[in-house]
C-alpha positions as CSV (number, residue, x, y, z in Angstrom):
1,X,-34.7,-15.9,22.3
2,X,-31.3,-14.3,22.8
3,X,-28.5,-16.7,23.8
4,X,-25.0,-15.7,24.7
5,X,-22.9,-18.8,25.3
6,X,-19.3,-19.3,26.3
7,X,-17.1,-22.0,24.9
8,X,-18.2,-24.5,27.6
9,X,-21.9,-24.1,26.7
10,X,-22.8,-22.0,29.7
11,X,-25.5,-19.3,28.9
12,X,-25.4,-15.7,30.2
13,X,-28.6,-14.9,32.2
14,X,-29.5,-11.3,31.3
15,X,-31.9,-9.0,33.2
16,X,-35.6,-9.4,32.5
17,X,-36.7,-7.5,29.4
18,X,-33.1,-7.1,28.2
19,X,-33.0,-6.4,24.5
20,X,-29.9,-6.9,22.3
21,X,-29.0,-3.9,20.1
22,X,-26.1,-4.4,17.7
23,X,-24.5,-1.8,15.4
24,X,-22.2,-2.7,12.5
25,X,-20.5,-0.2,10.2
26,X,-18.7,-0.5,6.9
27,X,-15.6,1.5,5.9
28,X,-17.4,2.9,2.9
29,X,-17.6,6.5,4.1
30,X,-14.5,6.8,6.3
31,X,-11.0,8.0,5.7
32,X,-9.0,7.7,8.9
33,X,-10.6,4.8,10.9
34,X,-11.6,1.2,10.7
35,X,-15.1,1.2,12.2
36,X,-15.9,-1.6,14.7
37,X,-19.0,-3.6,15.2
38,X,-20.4,-3.8,18.7
39,X,-23.5,-4.2,20.9
40,X,-25.1,-1.7,23.2
41,X,-24.7,-2.4,26.9
42,X,-26.1,-5.7,28.2
43,X,-27.0,-5.9,32.0
44,X,-26.9,-9.1,34.0
45,X,-27.1,-10.2,37.6
46,X,-24.0,-11.7,39.3
47,X,-25.7,-14.9,40.3
48,X,-24.2,-18.4,40.5
49,X,-25.1,-19.2,36.9
50,X,-23.4,-16.1,35.6
51,X,-20.4,-16.7,37.8
52,X,-19.9,-20.0,36.1
53,X,-20.5,-18.3,32.7
54,X,-17.7,-15.9,33.5
55,X,-15.6,-18.7,34.9
56,X,-14.9,-16.6,38.0
57,X,-12.2,-14.8,36.0
58,X,-13.3,-11.4,37.3
59,X,-12.3,-12.2,40.9
60,X,-9.2,-10.3,42.2
61,X,-7.7,-13.6,43.3
62,X,-8.2,-15.4,40.0
63,X,-5.1,-17.1,38.6
64,X,-5.8,-15.7,35.1
65,X,-7.9,-12.5,35.7
66,X,-9.6,-11.3,32.6
67,X,-12.6,-9.2,31.8
68,X,-13.5,-10.6,28.4
69,X,-14.2,-14.0,26.9
70,X,-15.1,-15.6,23.6
71,X,-18.8,-16.3,23.1
72,X,-21.4,-17.4,20.6
73,X,-24.5,-15.3,20.0
74,X,-27.7,-17.1,18.9
75,X,-30.9,-15.4,17.9
76,X,-34.0,-17.6,17.9
77,X,-31.7,-20.6,17.5
78,X,-29.8,-19.1,14.6
79,X,-26.0,-18.7,15.2
80,X,-25.4,-15.1,14.5
81,X,-21.8,-14.6,15.3
82,X,-18.8,-15.9,17.2
83,X,-17.5,-12.8,19.0
84,X,-16.0,-11.4,22.3
85,X,-18.0,-10.4,25.4
86,X,-16.3,-7.7,27.5
87,X,-17.7,-6.8,30.9
88,X,-17.3,-5.2,34.2
89,X,-18.6,-5.8,37.7
90,X,-20.0,-3.0,39.9
91,X,-21.9,-3.3,43.2
92,X,-22.6,-7.0,42.6
93,X,-24.1,-6.4,39.2
94,X,-22.6,-6.8,35.8
95,X,-22.8,-5.0,32.4
96,X,-20.9,-5.6,29.2
97,X,-21.0,-5.5,25.5
98,X,-20.2,-7.7,22.5
99,X,-17.2,-6.9,20.3
100,X,-18.1,-8.3,16.8
101,X,-16.0,-9.0,13.7
102,X,-13.6,-6.0,13.4
103,X,-14.7,-4.7,16.8
104,X,-12.8,-7.7,18.3
105,X,-9.6,-6.6,16.7
106,X,-9.6,-2.9,17.5
107,X,-7.4,-3.0,20.6
108,X,-4.9,-5.5,19.1
109,X,-4.6,-3.5,15.9
110,X,-4.0,-0.2,17.7
111,X,-1.4,-1.6,20.0
112,X,0.6,-3.9,17.9
113,X,3.4,-2.7,15.6
114,X,4.2,-4.4,12.3
115,X,7.4,-5.6,13.9
116,X,5.5,-7.2,16.8
117,X,2.8,-8.7,14.5
118,X,5.3,-10.2,12.0
119,X,8.3,-11.5,14.0
120,X,9.0,-14.1,11.3
121,X,12.6,-14.9,10.5
122,X,12.8,-16.1,6.9
123,X,15.6,-18.2,5.6
124,X,17.2,-16.7,2.5
125,X,18.4,-20.2,1.6
126,X,22.1,-19.7,2.1
127,X,24.5,-19.6,5.0
128,X,26.5,-16.6,6.1
129,X,29.9,-18.2,5.8
130,X,32.7,-16.5,3.9
131,X,33.1,-19.5,1.6
132,X,29.5,-19.5,0.5
133,X,28.8,-15.8,0.7
134,X,29.0,-15.7,-3.0
135,X,25.7,-17.6,-3.0
136,X,23.9,-14.5,-1.7
137,X,23.8,-12.7,-5.1
138,X,22.4,-15.9,-6.6
139,X,19.7,-16.2,-4.0
140,X,18.7,-12.5,-4.5
141,X,18.6,-13.1,-8.3
142,X,16.4,-16.2,-7.8
143,X,13.9,-14.2,-5.8
144,X,14.0,-11.4,-8.4
145,X,13.2,-13.8,-11.3
146,X,10.3,-15.5,-9.6
147,X,6.7,-14.5,-10.5
148,X,5.7,-11.3,-8.5
149,X,4.0,-12.2,-5.2
150,X,5.1,-15.8,-5.2
151,X,7.6,-15.4,-2.3
152,X,7.5,-13.0,0.7
153,X,10.0,-10.6,-0.8
154,X,12.1,-9.6,-3.8
155,X,15.2,-7.5,-4.7
156,X,15.8,-4.8,-7.2
157,X,18.3,-1.8,-7.5
158,X,17.4,1.6,-6.0
159,X,19.4,4.8,-6.2
160,X,19.9,6.5,-2.8
161,X,22.8,8.9,-2.5
162,X,21.9,9.4,1.2
163,X,21.7,5.8,2.4
164,X,25.1,6.1,4.1
165,X,26.6,9.2,5.7
166,X,29.1,11.3,3.6
167,X,32.5,9.7,3.0
168,X,34.1,12.4,5.2
169,X,32.1,10.9,8.2
170,X,32.3,7.2,7.5
171,X,35.0,5.7,5.3
172,X,37.7,2.9,5.1
173,X,39.5,4.3,8.2
174,X,36.5,3.3,10.3
175,X,35.8,0.1,8.3
176,X,38.5,-1.5,6.2
177,X,37.6,-2.3,2.6
178,X,34.6,0.0,2.7
179,X,33.5,1.7,-0.5
180,X,30.6,4.2,-0.4
181,X,27.9,3.6,-3.0
182,X,25.1,5.8,-4.3
183,X,22.4,3.1,-4.0
184,X,21.4,-0.3,-2.7
185,X,21.1,-3.7,-4.4
186,X,23.6,-2.7,-7.0
187,X,23.1,-4.8,-10.1
188,X,25.8,-5.6,-12.7
189,X,24.2,-6.0,-16.1
190,X,27.3,-7.5,-17.6
191,X,27.4,-10.4,-15.2
192,X,23.6,-10.3,-14.7
193,X,24.1,-10.5,-10.9
194,X,23.7,-8.4,-7.8
195,X,26.8,-6.9,-6.2
196,X,27.0,-7.5,-2.4
197,X,29.6,-7.3,0.4
198,X,32.6,-9.5,0.3
199,X,35.4,-9.7,2.9
200,X,37.5,-7.4,0.7
201,X,34.7,-5.2,-0.6
202,X,32.2,-3.6,1.8
203,X,29.5,-1.0,1.4
204,X,27.3,-2.9,-1.1
205,X,24.1,-3.2,0.9
206,X,21.4,-5.8,0.2
207,X,17.9,-4.7,1.0
208,X,14.8,-6.9,0.7
209,X,11.4,-5.6,-0.4
210,X,8.4,-7.4,1.1
211,X,5.3,-7.9,-1.1
212,X,2.2,-6.1,0.3
213,X,0.0,-9.1,-0.3
214,X,2.2,-11.4,1.8
215,X,2.3,-8.8,4.6
216,X,-1.5,-8.5,4.6
217,X,-2.0,-12.2,4.4
218,X,0.4,-12.7,7.3
219,X,-1.3,-10.1,9.4
220,X,-4.7,-11.6,8.8
221,X,-3.5,-15.1,9.6
222,X,-2.1,-13.8,12.8
223,X,-5.6,-12.5,13.7
224,X,-7.3,-15.7,12.7
225,X,-8.6,-14.5,9.3
226,X,-8.0,-15.5,5.7
227,X,-7.9,-13.0,2.9
228,X,-10.3,-12.9,-0.1
229,X,-11.8,-10.3,-2.4
230,X,-11.4,-8.8,-5.9
231,X,-8.6,-6.4,-5.0
232,X,-6.3,-9.0,-3.3
233,X,-6.6,-11.2,-6.4
234,X,-5.6,-8.5,-9.0
235,X,-2.4,-9.1,-10.8
236,X,-1.2,-5.5,-10.1
237,X,-1.8,-6.1,-6.3
238,X,0.5,-9.1,-6.5
239,X,3.2,-6.8,-7.8
240,X,3.0,-4.2,-5.0
241,X,6.0,-4.1,-2.6
242,X,6.6,-2.1,0.5
243,X,9.6,0.3,0.1
244,X,12.4,-0.5,2.5
245,X,15.6,1.2,3.5
246,X,16.9,-1.2,6.1
247,X,19.7,-3.5,4.9
248,X,19.8,-7.1,5.9
249,X,22.9,-8.9,7.3
250,X,26.1,-8.3,5.3
251,X,26.9,-11.2,2.9
252,X,30.5,-11.1,4.2
253,X,29.6,-12.3,7.7
254,X,30.2,-15.8,9.1
255,X,27.5,-17.8,10.9
256,X,24.4,-19.6,9.8
257,X,21.7,-19.6,8.7
258,X,21.1,-16.4,6.7
259,X,17.7,-15.2,7.9
260,X,15.7,-12.0,7.3
261,X,13.6,-10.7,10.1
262,X,10.5,-9.5,8.3
263,X,9.3,-6.8,10.7
264,X,12.7,-5.0,10.6
265,X,12.1,-4.3,6.9
266,X,8.7,-2.8,7.3
267,X,7.7,0.8,8.4
268,X,7.7,1.4,12.2
269,X,3.9,1.8,12.6
270,X,0.9,0.1,14.2
271,X,-1.1,-2.6,12.3
272,X,-4.1,-0.3,12.6
273,X,-2.3,2.7,11.0
274,X,-0.9,0.4,8.3
275,X,-4.3,-1.1,7.3
276,X,-6.0,2.4,7.4
277,X,-3.3,3.8,5.1
278,X,-3.6,1.0,2.5
279,X,-7.4,1.2,2.6
280,X,-7.3,5.0,2.1
281,X,-4.7,4.8,-0.7
282,X,-6.9,2.6,-2.9
283,X,-10.4,3.5,-1.7
284,X,-10.9,-0.1,-0.3
285,X,-13.6,-1.6,1.9
286,X,-12.5,-4.1,4.5
287,X,-15.2,-6.5,5.6
288,X,-14.4,-8.8,8.6
289,X,-16.6,-11.8,9.3
290,X,-15.5,-13.7,12.4
291,X,-18.1,-16.4,11.8
292,X,-16.5,-17.4,8.5
293,X,-13.0,-16.3,9.5
294,X,-12.7,-14.1,6.4
295,X,-11.4,-10.6,5.8
296,X,-12.8,-9.5,2.4
297,X,-11.0,-6.6,0.7
298,X,-12.9,-5.0,-2.2
299,X,-12.6,-1.9,-4.4
300,X,-15.3,0.7,-4.7
301,X,-15.7,-0.2,-8.4
302,X,-16.4,-3.8,-7.6
303,X,-19.0,-2.8,-5.0
304,X,-21.0,-0.5,-7.4
305,X,-20.6,-2.9,-10.4
306,X,-21.5,-6.2,-8.6
307,X,-24.2,-7.9,-10.5
308,X,-26.1,-9.4,-7.6
309,X,-28.7,-7.2,-6.0
310,X,-30.0,-8.2,-2.5
311,X,-33.6,-7.3,-2.6
312,X,-34.6,-6.0,0.8
313,X,-37.8,-4.3,-0.3
314,X,-40.1,-7.1,1.0
315,X,-38.9,-6.3,4.5
316,X,-39.3,-2.5,4.4
317,X,-41.5,-0.7,6.9
318,X,-43.3,2.4,5.9
319,X,-41.4,5.7,5.5
320,X,-37.8,6.6,4.8
321,X,-35.4,9.6,5.2
322,X,-32.9,11.0,2.8
323,X,-30.2,13.7,3.0
324,X,-28.4,15.7,0.4
325,X,-24.8,14.9,-0.6
326,X,-21.8,16.7,1.0
327,X,-20.7,18.3,-2.3
328,X,-18.0,20.2,-0.5
329,X,-15.4,18.5,-2.8
330,X,-12.1,16.8,-2.0
331,X,-8.5,17.7,-2.4
332,X,-6.4,14.5,-2.3
333,X,-2.7,14.9,-1.6
334,X,-0.1,12.3,-2.3
335,X,1.7,10.8,0.6
336,X,5.4,11.7,0.8
337,X,8.3,10.9,3.0
338,X,9.3,14.3,4.3
339,X,12.8,13.0,5.1
340,X,13.5,12.3,1.4
341,X,15.5,15.3,0.1
342,X,13.9,14.8,-3.4
343,X,10.7,16.2,-1.9
344,X,12.6,19.3,-0.5
345,X,13.8,22.5,-2.1
346,X,17.4,23.6,-1.7
347,X,16.4,25.4,1.6
348,X,15.1,22.1,3.0
349,X,11.4,23.1,2.8
350,X,8.9,20.4,1.9
351,X,7.6,20.5,-1.7
352,X,3.9,19.8,-1.4
353,X,2.5,17.7,-4.2
354,X,-0.2,19.0,-6.5
355,X,-3.6,17.8,-5.2
356,X,-6.2,15.9,-7.2
357,X,-9.5,17.7,-6.9
358,X,-13.1,16.6,-6.9
359,X,-15.7,19.4,-7.0
360,X,-15.0,22.4,-4.8
361,X,-12.0,20.7,-3.2
362,X,-12.8,22.0,0.3
363,X,-12.1,18.7,2.2
364,X,-8.4,17.9,2.3
365,X,-7.4,14.3,2.4
366,X,-3.7,13.6,3.0
367,X,-2.8,10.0,1.9
368,X,-0.5,8.1,4.2
369,X,1.1,6.1,1.5
370,X,3.4,7.5,-1.1
371,X,5.7,6.3,-3.9
372,X,9.2,7.3,-5.0
373,X,10.6,9.3,-7.9
374,X,12.4,7.5,-10.7
375,X,15.8,8.0,-12.3
376,X,18.6,6.2,-14.1
377,X,21.5,4.6,-12.2
378,X,24.1,2.5,-13.9
379,X,22.1,2.8,-17.2
380,X,19.1,1.3,-15.4
381,X,15.7,3.0,-14.7
382,X,15.3,2.6,-11.0
383,X,13.4,4.1,-8.0
384,X,15.2,7.2,-6.6
385,X,15.3,8.5,-3.0
386,X,17.8,10.6,-1.1
387,X,17.6,9.9,2.6
388,X,19.4,7.9,5.4
389,X,19.0,4.2,5.5
390,X,19.4,1.7,8.4
391,X,22.0,-1.0,9.1
392,X,21.5,-4.1,11.4
393,X,24.9,-5.8,10.9
394,X,27.4,-5.2,13.7
395,X,30.3,-4.7,11.3
396,X,28.7,-1.3,10.5
397,X,28.4,-0.4,14.2
398,X,30.6,2.7,13.7
399,X,28.1,4.2,11.3
400,X,25.3,6.4,12.6
401,X,22.9,4.3,10.4
402,X,23.5,1.3,12.8
403,X,20.8,0.3,15.2
404,X,20.3,2.3,18.4
405,X,19.3,0.1,21.3
406,X,17.9,-2.4,18.8
407,X,15.8,0.3,17.0
408,X,16.3,1.7,13.5
409,X,17.7,5.2,13.8
410,X,16.0,6.5,10.6
411,X,12.3,5.4,10.4
412,X,10.8,5.4,7.0
413,X,7.3,6.4,5.8
414,X,5.0,3.9,4.1
415,X,5.6,3.9,0.4
416,X,4.7,1.3,-2.3
417,X,6.3,0.3,-5.6
418,X,5.2,-2.0,-8.3
419,X,7.7,-4.8,-9.1
420,X,7.8,-5.4,-12.8
421,X,10.1,-8.4,-12.9
422,X,13.2,-8.7,-15.1
423,X,13.3,-5.8,-17.6
424,X,14.8,-6.4,-21.0
425,X,16.6,-3.3,-22.3
426,X,16.6,-4.0,-26.1
427,X,18.8,-0.9,-26.6
428,X,21.9,-2.5,-25.1
429,X,20.9,-6.1,-24.7
430,X,21.0,-6.1,-20.9
431,X,18.5,-7.2,-18.3
432,X,17.9,-6.1,-14.7
433,X,15.3,-6.5,-12.0
434,X,12.9,-3.5,-12.2
435,X,10.5,-1.7,-9.9
436,X,8.5,1.3,-10.8
437,X,6.6,4.0,-8.9
438,X,4.3,5.1,-11.8
439,X,1.8,2.4,-10.8
440,X,1.7,3.5,-7.2
441,X,1.7,7.3,-7.6
442,X,-1.5,9.2,-7.1
443,X,-1.3,11.0,-10.4
444,X,-0.7,10.1,-14.1
445,X,-2.3,7.7,-16.5
446,X,-1.1,4.6,-14.5
447,X,-1.6,6.1,-11.1
448,X,-4.2,5.2,-8.5
449,X,-6.3,8.2,-9.2
450,X,-7.1,6.9,-12.7
451,X,-7.2,3.4,-11.3
452,X,-10.3,4.0,-9.2
453,X,-9.6,6.5,-6.5
454,X,-11.3,9.3,-8.4
455,X,-14.5,7.4,-8.8
456,X,-14.5,6.6,-5.1
457,X,-14.2,10.3,-4.0
458,X,-16.7,11.4,-6.7
459,X,-19.1,8.9,-5.0
460,X,-18.2,10.3,-1.5
461,X,-18.9,13.8,-2.6
462,X,-22.2,13.2,-4.5
463,X,-23.8,10.3,-2.7
464,X,-26.9,10.9,-0.6
465,X,-27.6,9.1,2.7
466,X,-30.9,7.2,2.9
467,X,-32.3,5.5,5.9
468,X,-35.1,2.9,6.1
469,X,-36.5,0.6,8.7
470,X,-36.7,-3.1,8.1
471,X,-38.4,-6.0,9.8
472,X,-35.8,-8.6,8.8
473,X,-36.2,-12.4,9.4
474,X,-33.3,-14.0,11.3
475,X,-32.4,-16.2,8.4
476,X,-32.1,-13.1,6.1
477,X,-30.0,-11.3,8.8
478,X,-27.4,-14.1,8.8
479,X,-27.0,-13.8,5.0
480,X,-26.6,-10.0,4.8
481,X,-23.1,-8.6,4.4
482,X,-21.9,-5.0,4.8
483,X,-20.5,-5.1,1.2
484,X,-23.7,-6.2,-0.4
485,X,-25.4,-4.1,-3.0
486,X,-29.0,-3.9,-1.8
487,X,-32.3,-3.0,-3.5
488,X,-34.9,-0.8,-1.9
489,X,-38.2,0.7,-3.0
490,X,-38.7,4.3,-2.0
491,X,-41.0,7.0,-3.5
492,X,-41.6,5.7,-7.0
493,X,-41.6,2.1,-5.9
494,X,-38.9,1.3,-8.4
495,X,-36.2,-1.1,-7.1
496,X,-33.2,1.1,-6.6
497,X,-29.6,0.0,-5.8
498,X,-27.8,1.2,-2.7
499,X,-24.6,0.5,-0.8
500,X,-24.6,-0.2,2.9
501,X,-23.0,2.3,5.3
502,X,-24.2,0.9,8.6
503,X,-27.0,-0.9,10.3
504,X,-28.4,-1.1,13.8
505,X,-30.8,-3.8,14.8
506,X,-32.7,-4.8,18.0
507,X,-33.3,-8.4,18.8
508,X,-36.0,-9.5,21.2
509,X,-38.3,-12.6,21.7
510,X,-39.1,-12.8,18.0
511,X,-38.0,-14.5,14.8
512,X,-37.3,-11.1,13.2
513,X,-35.2,-8.1,14.1
514,X,-36.1,-4.5,13.8
515,X,-33.3,-2.9,11.7
516,X,-32.4,0.7,11.0
517,X,-30.4,0.5,7.7
518,X,-28.3,3.5,6.6
519,X,-27.2,3.3,3.0
520,X,-25.8,5.4,0.2
521,X,-27.2,6.2,-3.2
522,X,-25.0,5.5,-6.3
523,X,-24.6,8.8,-8.2
524,X,-24.0,8.8,-12.0
525,X,-20.7,10.2,-13.3
526,X,-18.3,8.0,-11.2
527,X,-17.1,6.3,-14.4
528,X,-15.5,9.5,-15.7
529,X,-11.8,9.9,-15.4
530,X,-9.5,12.9,-15.1
531,X,-5.8,13.3,-15.5
532,X,-3.4,15.7,-13.8
533,X,-4.9,19.1,-13.1
534,X,-2.5,21.9,-12.9
535,X,-3.2,24.9,-10.8
536,X,-5.3,27.9,-11.8
537,X,-2.3,30.1,-12.5
538,X,-2.3,29.1,-16.2
539,X,-1.4,26.5,-18.8
540,X,2.0,24.7,-18.6
541,X,4.0,24.2,-21.7
542,X,6.7,21.5,-21.8
543,X,9.6,20.7,-24.2
544,X,12.3,18.0,-24.3
545,X,16.0,18.8,-24.6
546,X,18.5,16.0,-25.4
547,X,21.9,16.9,-24.0
548,X,24.3,14.6,-25.8
549,X,27.8,13.6,-24.6
550,X,30.7,12.7,-26.8
551,X,31.1,9.3,-28.6
552,X,33.0,6.9,-26.4
553,X,34.9,3.8,-27.4
554,X,35.0,1.0,-24.8
555,X,37.5,-1.8,-25.3
556,X,36.3,-5.3,-25.0
557,X,37.7,-8.8,-25.2
558,X,38.6,-10.8,-28.3
559,X,38.9,-7.8,-30.6
560,X,35.4,-6.5,-29.7
561,X,34.9,-2.8,-29.0
562,X,31.7,-0.9,-28.1
563,X,31.0,2.6,-29.3
564,X,28.4,4.4,-27.2
565,X,27.0,7.9,-26.8
566,X,25.3,8.9,-23.5
567,X,22.9,11.8,-23.1
568,X,20.7,13.4,-20.4
569,X,17.0,13.8,-21.4
570,X,15.6,16.9,-19.8
571,X,12.1,18.4,-19.8
572,X,11.7,22.2,-19.4
573,X,8.5,24.0,-18.4
574,X,7.2,27.4,-19.6
575,X,4.2,29.6,-19.0
576,X,3.6,30.3,-22.7
577,X,4.2,28.7,-26.1
578,X,6.9,31.4,-26.7
579,X,9.1,29.6,-24.1
580,X,8.9,32.4,-21.6
581,X,8.7,32.7,-18.7
582,X,10.1,29.5,-17.1
583,X,7.5,27.9,-14.8
584,X,8.2,25.9,-11.7
585,X,6.1,22.7,-11.3
586,X,5.8,20.4,-8.3
587,X,5.0,16.8,-8.6
588,X,3.8,17.0,-12.2
589,X,3.5,13.6,-13.9
590,X,5.4,13.5,-17.2
591,X,5.1,10.7,-19.7
592,X,8.2,10.0,-21.8
593,X,7.9,7.6,-24.8
594,X,11.2,5.8,-25.4
595,X,11.6,4.2,-28.9
596,X,14.6,1.9,-29.5
597,X,15.7,0.9,-32.9
598,X,17.9,-2.1,-33.8
599,X,18.2,-3.3,-37.3
600,X,14.7,-3.6,-38.8
601,X,13.0,-3.9,-35.4
602,X,11.7,-1.2,-33.1
603,X,10.1,-1.2,-29.6
604,X,8.3,1.5,-27.7
605,X,7.9,1.9,-24.0
606,X,6.1,4.7,-22.1
607,X,7.6,5.7,-18.8
608,X,5.9,8.0,-16.3
609,X,8.1,10.2,-14.1
610,X,7.3,12.9,-11.6
611,X,8.9,16.3,-12.4
612,X,9.6,19.3,-10.1
613,X,11.3,22.6,-10.8
614,X,11.6,24.7,-14.0
615,X,13.5,21.8,-15.6
616,X,13.9,18.2,-14.6
617,X,16.2,15.4,-15.8
618,X,14.1,12.5,-16.8
619,X,17.0,10.2,-17.8
620,X,20.6,10.6,-16.8
621,X,23.5,9.2,-18.8
622,X,21.2,7.2,-21.0
623,X,22.7,5.3,-23.9
624,X,21.1,6.9,-27.0
625,X,23.5,5.1,-29.4
626,X,25.4,1.8,-29.2
627,X,27.5,0.0,-31.8
628,X,29.4,-3.3,-31.2
629,X,32.4,-3.8,-33.5
630,X,34.5,-6.9,-34.0
631,X,37.5,-5.5,-35.8
632,X,36.0,-3.6,-38.8
633,X,32.8,-5.6,-38.8
634,X,29.6,-4.2,-37.2
635,X,28.0,-6.9,-35.1
636,X,25.1,-4.8,-33.8
637,X,23.9,-1.2,-33.8
638,X,21.0,0.4,-31.9
639,X,19.7,3.9,-31.1
640,X,17.0,5.6,-29.1
641,X,14.5,8.3,-29.7
642,X,12.3,10.2,-27.4
643,X,8.8,11.8,-27.5
644,X,7.0,13.8,-24.8
645,X,3.5,12.4,-24.6
646,X,0.9,15.1,-24.1
647,X,-1.3,14.9,-21.0
648,X,-3.9,17.1,-19.3
649,X,-1.1,18.5,-17.2
650,X,0.8,20.2,-20.0
651,X,1.0,21.1,-23.7
652,X,4.0,19.8,-25.5
653,X,6.2,22.2,-27.6
654,X,8.4,21.0,-30.5
């Protein structure tokens, strides 16, 4: 028996002989959509019982007219799902369909922006009065020192020469005490504190970066779901932050309390576009279950490697169908923010990143999530962009970065960074909050391609679609999940593992349902990895050049002086081992090994940066030598050495 009940227990009376056909699809084989789950049309008479079931809400004179309502679906007494029944009335008859799990959310996800979905105003913990404005750097430092993912947001320095307009367009004549900076969240390593606006020093913008996991959790809670799954529990996932270029209120303002409006510091995009972009970036599967109130986010690797195999072979009917794999290949392109000048050539043309290729590479996939380049700023390794920012504080209303009719004038693309916590620079004994793009880039040994995206698209290109029919008991139907690894017996009768793509079943007056199950084979070879692949024009040769500056003596207090030597570390690219001709690269991951020596100790740190051009400055004004003197006594001495780590993208030259 099929029962569709509203929350008051009224049952929908369907037309005689009506069967219930339901289709549910996973996100396993999709790039640009979040498939919904739904039923095929259900017809019903508009009798007195059904008018009560619909609560008369369809009537034009209804106080709260609505054409959908929450319901429970029971099949032969088993509660299958809590879902939504959407309907229409025509010529005194009704027809409708069930929106199930993710199908319930489709309209809300497509229409709501992140700003609308997350209107939270979060107290920073300090007031905005001039007297306690000095507490703002301390609060920022506190958030930066907490374990990644523990709070909604964190702070770290970013170099951005274009955040404010040129000094010729906005300067102290428009805003007294204004000093233009080349970045945001400036951090003073000597005082170990952030530098922010004060009444007599403006232009030091504070920008929060929200943790991705907090944003996902907040979105799901707003939809009535809780998050779970292997990907959401990974330590690296807890470090992911959403790149932001909208400054919060100035620390020099008066008023209380100091609150951060979350949605203003997230990209201007719909919830649906945001979830699709994150899913695509990491090859994830989102499984919604309204019955349990759970959204499960899983990686492809966890799907194919899960130990449990749900044996469906006892319920198989005779026959099966199978299709060949696509084998057209994929070309995966990194997402970039085209407004960032670091992704443009001098003529303003967009520098397209090097694609990562599977097979023939005929199907192009443009990721909607990017990362940033890295550079040094104030002797700190920091994310680097060059594009306009946004200001929400009225004291900056004369700037073209200030809000226009309440909206941010310079929208930003979705980019992610990995917050690494407080970095200890053993070379000079300083510490600073550090975020890095090498873990969120597509390419490189730490990038998402090596982290699992390659195996996912290898699967997509080589998997074969199989289809079987099942006569599945109601009890088993209630246990089956779209992210299960299932076992079937086909030609040779061996129990073979498959992943579910979609199912369609028909329920009638029976304790079993007739199901058409579409699933995918698990091809071998997905475990292999590949690093950066340069184009077919030839091999790339790379060499380091250390451009040293003069020795500098910096006076200190109490008879202490510091002798330091700065240098630029540059990588140059050639088409042959003879260093000729020079070759221009675009988006090439380069791994630089930095070794620091102090006394009898040494530390080594590998840093991945993305190079473009015939030569690229990996580190700018980096301290390669530092000696602290107290009078004629050497208190400490340290130096740095560099090594270009070979990768599949280039051959290193001495």
